[in-house]
C-alpha positions in Angstrom: -0.2 -0.1 0.2 1.0 3.7 0.0 2.0 3.8 3.8 4.2 0.8 3.1 5.7 2.4 -0.4 6.6 5.6 1.6 8.3 3.7 4.9 10.2 2.1 2.2 11.5 5.1 0.7 12.4 6.6 4.0 14.6 3.9 5.1 16.1 4.3 2.1 16.5 8.0 2.6 18.3 7.9 6.3 20.5 5.1 5.0 21.6 7.6 2.4 21.9 10.2 4.8 24.1 8.0 7.3 26.4 7.8 4.4 26.5 11.2 3.7 26.8 11.7 7.6 29.9 9.1 7.7 31.8 10.9 4.3 31.5 14.1 5.9 32.8 13.3 9.2 36.0 11.6 6.8 36.6 14.9 5.1 37.0 17.1 8.0 39.6 14.8 9.8 40.6 11.2 8.4 41.7 9.7 11.9 39.7 6.9 14.0 37.4 7.6 16.5 38.4 8.1 19.9 37.1 8.9 23.2 39.4 11.3 25.8 38.3 12.6 28.9 35.0 12.7 28.1 35.5 14.2 24.5 34.7 12.2 21.1 37.4 12.3 18.5 37.5 12.1 15.1 41.3 12.0 14.2 43.0 14.6 16.1 39.3 16.9 15.6 36.3 17.5 18.4 33.5 15.9 17.1 31.8 18.8 18.1 33.0 20.7 14.7 29.5 18.5 12.8 27.3 20.8 14.8 26.5 22.6 11.9 26.6 20.0 9.7 23.7 18.6 11.3 21.8 21.2 11.7 21.8 22.0 8.2 20.9 18.6 7.2 17.9 19.2 9.7 16.7 22.3 8.2 16.7 21.2 4.3 15.3 17.6 5.1 13.6 17.0 8.2 15.9 14.1 9.2 17.5 14.3 12.4 21.0 13.6 13.0 22.5 12.0 16.6 26.1 11.1 17.4 26.2 8.8 20.3 29.4 8.3 22.4 28.3 4.3 23.6 24.6 4.5 24.4 24.4 8.6 25.0 23.8 11.5 22.7 26.9 13.4 22.3 25.3 16.0 19.4 22.0 16.0 18.3 19.2 18.2 16.6 16.6 16.1 19.0 14.6 18.6 21.5 13.3 17.5 24.9 10.2 18.3 26.1 10.8 21.6 27.5 12.1 22.7 23.8 16.2 21.9 24.5 18.8 19.7 23.0 18.3 16.4 23.9 22.2 15.6 24.7 23.1 13.1 27.2 19.5 11.2 26.7 20.3 7.3 26.4 19.6 5.4 23.4 16.6 2.3 23.8 17.7 -0.9 25.3 16.9 -2.8 21.9 19.1 -0.9 20.0 22.1 -0.4 22.2 21.6 -4.2 21.9 21.7 -4.9 18.4 24.2 -1.6 17.8 27.0 -1.8 20.4 27.2 -5.2 21.5 26.7 -7.2 18.3 28.0 -4.4 16.0 24.5 -4.9 13.9 22.9 -2.1 11.9 19.5 -1.2 13.2 16.4 0.0 11.5 13.1 0.5 12.9 9.8 2.3 11.9 8.8 2.8 15.4 11.6 2.7 17.3 11.4 5.0 20.5 13.9 8.2 20.4 13.4 10.6 24.1 10.0 9.3 24.2 8.4 9.4 20.5 8.2 7.1 17.8 10.5 7.6 14.9 11.9 5.8 12.1 15.4 5.3 12.4 18.6 3.9 11.4 21.3 3.2 13.7 25.1 2.2 12.8 28.1 1.6 14.9 31.3 3.8 15.0 34.2 1.9 15.8 37.7 2.4 17.1 41.2 1.4 15.5 40.7 -1.7 17.2 37.6 -2.0 15.9 35.1 -1.9 19.2 32.3 -0.1 19.0 32.5 2.9 21.0 29.6 5.2 19.4 26.4 4.8 17.2 25.4 7.0 13.9 21.4 8.4 14.2 19.2 9.1 11.1 15.6 9.5 11.9 12.3 11.0 10.7 9.5 11.3 13.4 6.6 8.7 12.9 4.2 11.4 13.0 6.1 13.5 10.0 5.5 10.2 7.7 2.0 9.9 8.5 1.8 13.7 6.9 3.4 12.6 4.5 1.2 9.2 3.8 -1.8 11.4 3.7 -0.7 13.4 1.6 0.5 11.4 -0.8 -2.5 9.4 -0.1 -4.6 12.5 -0.8 -2.7 12.9 -3.9 -3.2 9.4 -4.8 -7.5 9.6 -4.3 -7.2 12.9 -6.9 -5.1 11.4 -9.2 -7.6 8.1 -9.5 -10.2 9.8 -9.5 -9.0 12.1 -12.4 -8.0 8.8 -14.2 -11.2 7.6 -13.5 -13.0 10.6 -15.3 -10.5 10.5 -18.3 -11.0 6.8 -18.9 -14.7 7.2 -18.7 -15.0 10.0 -20.5 -12.7 8.2 -23.4 -15.2 5.3 -22.9 -18.0 7.5 -23.9 -16.4 9.0 -26.6 -15.3 5.5 -28.3 -19.1 4.0 -27.4 -20.5 6.6 -29.3 -18.2 6.8 -31.9 -19.0 2.8 -32.6 -22.9 3.2 -32.0 -22.4 5.8 -34.9 -20.9 2.9 -37.2 -23.1 0.4 -36.0 -26.3 1.9 -36.9 -25.0 3.1 -39.9 -24.4 -0.9 -40.7 -28.4 -1.9 -39.4 -29.3 1.2 -41.9 -27.0 -0.6 -45.4 -28.4 -4.4 -43.7 -32.4 -2.6 -44.2 -31.6 -1.3 -47.7 -30.1 -4.8 -49.0 -33.3 -6.5 -47.5 -35.6 -4.2 -49.6 -33.7 -5.0 -52.7 -32.0 -1.4 -52.5 -28.6 -2.0 -54.2 -27.2 1.2 -55.0 -26.5 2.9 -51.4 -22.7 4.3 -51.0 -20.6 3.6 -48.1 -18.5 6.0 -46.3 -14.9 5.8 -48.2 -13.4 6.6 -44.4 -15.1 3.9 -43.1 -13.9 1.2 -45.6 -10.2 2.5 -45.0 -10.5 2.0 -41.6 -8.0 -1.1 -40.0 -10.3 -2.1 -37.2 -13.1 -3.9 -36.5 -15.5 -1.1 -38.0 -13.3 -1.2 -41.6 -14.1 -5.0 -41.8 -17.8 -5.2 -41.3 -18.5 -2.1 -43.6 -16.0 -4.0 -46.2 -17.6 -7.2 -45.7 -21.0 -5.1 -46.0 -20.0 -4.0 -49.6 -18.8 -7.3 -50.5 -22.0 -8.6 -50.0 -24.0 -5.6 -51.4 -22.3 -6.6 -54.8 -22.1 -10.1 -54.6 -26.1 -9.5 -54.3 -26.1 -7.1 -57.3 -24.1 -9.3 -59.3 -26.6 -12.6 -58.4 -30.1 -10.6 -59.0 -28.4 -9.3 -62.3 -27.8 -13.0 -62.9 -31.2 -14.6 -62.1 -33.0 -12.0 -64.3 -30.6 -12.6 -67.1 -31.6 -16.3 -66.7 -35.3 -15.2 -66.5 -35.3 -13.4 -69.5 -33.3 -16.4 -71.6 -36.2 -19.0 -69.6 -38.9 -16.9 -71.0 -37.7 -17.0 -74.5 -37.1 -20.4 -75.0 -40.3 -21.2 -73.4 -41.9 -19.1 -76.0 -40.0 -21.2 -78.7 -40.6 -24.1 -77.5 -44.8 -23.2 -77.3 -44.3 -22.4 -80.9 -42.6 -25.2 -82.1 -45.4 -27.4 -80.1 -48.3 -26.0 -82.2 -46.3 -26.5 -85.3 -46.0 -30.2 -84.2 -49.4 -30.6 -83.2 -50.6 -29.1 -86.6 -48.4 -31.5 -88.7 -49.8 -34.5 -86.4 -53.3 -33.6 -87.1 -52.8 -33.7 -90.8 -50.8 -36.8 -90.3 -53.8 -38.4 -88.8 -56.2 -36.7 -91.2 -54.0 -38.6 -94.2 -54.1 -41.8 -92.5 -57.8 -42.0 -92.2 -58.0 -40.8 -95.7 -55.8 -43.6 -96.9 -57.5 -46.0 -94.3 -60.6 -45.5 -95.7 -59.3 -46.1 -99.3 -57.8 -49.4 -98.6 -61.0 -50.3 -97.0 -62.9 -49.3 -100.0 -59.8 -51.8 -101.6 -60.5 -54.7 -99.8 -64.0 -54.5 -100.4 -63.2 -54.5 -104.3 -60.5 -57.2 -103.8 -63.1 -59.5 -101.7 -65.0 -59.6 -105.2 -62.4 -61.3 -106.7 -61.6 -65.6 -106.3 -58.8 -67.7 -106.0 -55.6 -65.6 -105.5 -57.3 -63.2 -103.8 -57.3 -64.8 -100.6 -53.1 -64.0 -99.7 -53.5 -60.8 -101.0 -56.8 -60.1 -98.7 -54.3 -61.5 -95.7 -51.6 -59.0 -96.3 -53.8 -56.2 -96.8 -55.3 -57.3 -93.1 -51.8 -56.7 -92.4 -51.1 -53.5 -93.7 -54.1 -52.4 -91.7 -53.4 -53.2 -88.7 -50.2 -51.5 -89.1 -52.2 -48.4 -90.1 -54.0 -48.5 -86.8 -51.0 -48.8 -84.8 -48.7 -46.2 -86.4 -52.4 -43.8 -85.7 -52.6 -44.7 -82.1 -48.7 -44.2 -81.7 -49.5 -40.4 -83.4 -51.9 -39.6 -80.9 -50.1 -40.8 -78.2 -47.5 -38.6 -79.2 -50.0 -35.7 -79.7 -51.1 -36.1 -76.3 -47.3 -36.4 -74.9 -46.7 -32.7 -76.5 -50.0 -31.5 -75.2 -48.9 -32.6 -71.4 -45.3 -30.9 -72.0 -46.7 -27.9 -73.3 -49.3 -27.3 -70.0 -46.1 -28.3 -67.8 -44.1 -25.1 -69.6 -47.4 -22.6 -69.3 
C-alpha cells in the first residue's frame, strides 16, 4: 500500500543520509574514532565541529541526526519536551543491544527516541581496534511520516478520480463513435433487405483497419455479390422466357403436323377399306392378298395410335411449361 511504499522510501533516505554523514566526518578528519576525557574525537578533531552540518541537514530534509558516545547522545538535533536539545539522553535498550553489543545496523519504523516514535536507522562507530565506541543515528518522527502518507494518499485519490473521469470520458466517446458506425451498418442491411443495391458506403469507414472497417468492407462485398447474383438471375429468367415461347411455337407446329398426318392416315385407311371390299369380290389368288391387306390395316391402326400418343405427350409438355 501507500504506507509501505513511503516507509521503504523513508528508510532508504535515512540510510543515504548516514552514508553522507560518514563521508562528511572523514572529510573533516580521516583519523579513527576515540574518546579522551569524555570528548569524542575523529582523528585529532573534536566531533563537535559536526554541529553545523547536522543542523543544516535537519533544516533542509527534516531528518534528525545524532552522534552517540556509547549509548549517550553527544551531538543531536532532537529536542526534549522543554525545547532544549536532548544531549546526554540515552538510546533505547534494543538499539544498544543490536548496535553496541553485536555491531549490527538497526532499522525500525517505530523506535523510541527520547520518548517519541521514530523511523530510524542506527550504525556502529568503531575505534582503531574495531571496538564499537559509539553510534550514528538518522531518523524522522512517525508523525511526520504519517503526514507524508496522508498527503500522498490524498494525491493518489485525486489522481485516481481524474484517471477514472478520463477513462469514462474516453470510453463514452469511443462507444458513441462505434454506436454511430453500427447504426450505419444496420441501415445498410435494411437497404439490402429491400433490394436497394445502389446505396453508397463511407470511404473513410472502408479505409479503417479495425473491426468497424472490416464490417463495412464485408457489407460492401455482400452488396456487390448480391447485385451480381440478382442480375444473373434476371438474365437467366429472360432467357428461359424466350426459350419457352420458342418451344410453345414449335409445339403448335408439331400439333398441326400431327393433325394433318392423322387426317391423311384416315383418308388412306378409307381407301384401303374400299380396296379390300373390291378385292374380296375376286376369287382364287385374292385369298393371300386379303391376308396381306389385313396386316397393312393393323399396321395403319398402330401408326395412328402412336401418332395420337405423341400428340398427347406434346400437349402435356406444353401444359407443364405454362
